[in-house]
N, C-alpha and C positions, 0 to 999 in steps of 0.2 A: 504494500500500500504506500501511496505517495505521502511524504512527510507533511506537505501543506494540507492535504486532505485530512490527515489525522488531526492536525491542529484545528482545522475548521470544525470538525466533528466534536472535539473536546471543548469548544467555546473559546479557544485562543484566537485572537485576532491581533496581528502586529500593529495595525493602525489604531485600534482601540487602546492598546497598551501605551502606545506613543502619545495619544491624546490625553490619557489619564496622567501620564508623567508630566506633560506640559501644564495641565490644570493644577496639579500639586505644586510644581515648581513656581508657577506664577502666584499661587496663593501664598506661598512662603515668602516670596519676594515682596509682595504687597504688605504682608505683615511685618517684615523685617525692615523695609525702607524707612519708615518713620524713626525706628530705633537707630539705624545706621546714620541717618541724616543728622541726628542730634549728637552722635559721638564725635569727640574732638572739638566741639564748640564750647568755649569757655563762657562764663557769664559776660554779658555785655559790659564794656568798660564804663566807668563813671566819667562825666565831664568835670574837669577840675581847672579852675582859673583863679587868678587873684593878683595881688600886687606885692612887691617886696620893698621894704623901707628900712633904713637904718637911722635911728634917732629922729624919725619923722621925715627924712629926706628919701625920695625915690631912688632906687638903684637900677641903672640901665646896664645892659650888656652883661647880665649875670646868668649863669646856668643853674636852673632849679632841677633837682633830681629827687623823685619820690622812690625810695627803696623799700620794698616789702620787708617787714620785720621777720627775722628768722623765727621759726617755730609757730608762726601764725598760719591760718588757713587762707592765704591770699590766692586769688584765682588767676594770677597772671604775672607778667614781668614788671620791671621798673618803668618809670615814665620820666620824660624830661621836657623842659621848656626853657626858652631864653627870654629875658625881660627886654621890653622896648624902652624908649626914651622916658616913658611915664612910670616905668617899673612894673608894667603889666606883663603877665605870662599866662600861657595856656599849655597844658600838658599834652604830650603825644607819646604813644607807645613806640617800641623799637621798629615796628613795621609802618610807622608814620600815620597810623590811624589816630584820630583825636581821642584822648581819654586817659584814664588811669585804672589800674587794677583795684578791685574792691578789697578792703582790708586795712590793717594798721601799717603805717609807713614811717620811716625815718626820712627827714627832709634835709637835703644838702643844698648849700648855696655856695657857688664858686664864682669869683670875679673873673670874667673873660678879658678884661682890659688891662690885666697885669703885664708889665714889660720889665725884663731884666736889664735892658739897655744893650744887650749883646746882639750884634748883627748876625742873623741866622744865615748859615752857609749850607748849600746843598751840594757843592762840589760839581755842579753841572753848568749849563749855559747861563744860569742866573748869576753865578759867581763872576763870569766874564764881564757882565754888564755893571757890576758894582765897582765904583771908584773907591780906592783906598783912602781918598781924602774926605770922604763923606763922614760927617760926625755921627757917632752912635746915637741911637734913639734914646730919648730920656727915660730914665727908670721910673716905673710907676708901681708903687706898692698896692697890695690888695686892699680894697675898701671894706672887705668882709673879714671879720675876725676868724682866726684859724679854726676855732672850735666848730664852725658851721661847715667846714670842708671835709670832715671825716665822718664816716658812718658810726664809729664808736663814740665820738665826742659830741656830735650834734645834740643840742637840747630840744630840737624841733621834732615833734611827733604829730601825726595827723591820722584820724580814722576816716578813710574814704568809704562812703556809702554809695549805693546805686543812685543814679540821677545826677543832676547838676549841683555843684558845690563851689563856693568861693572861699578860698583860704588866703587871707591877707597875712603876710609874714612880716613881723616887726623884729628886726635884729637889734641887738644891744652891743655897743662897743665895749670892749674890755677895759 
């Protein structure tokens, strides 16, 4: 007896089995898709902005860094922002999306306008264009006290919650 005739008589049909497999597979995919879609997605970042002042005076050209506290259940990476002429900043995540991770953070403030007065050399074409008679740039000390520059020493802590928040930072000179 022919094998295909035996299968038909026993109720076996390759097309029907194939159809059942497709239906089961599609059902599992439809059930798993919402679960898979949510995997790898962290909580939406909070919008954080504010101003930085020292003894009431706005600080421009400063790097603001929100570092998640170790041991806390923070849902993402650090965030940074740079102050404008009015001392205003808005935080961004490393992937340049606006926002900050939700949770407790240490806040660092670093003065980006510091200058040592030493002419930077890169030993390339730029060096050829620098005249040796050019006076060095004036030295400029940091306007921000050193304790605000390190994660261990900064006294600034902020709890970032979901949504929009304004954190005005008032620094105190030593």
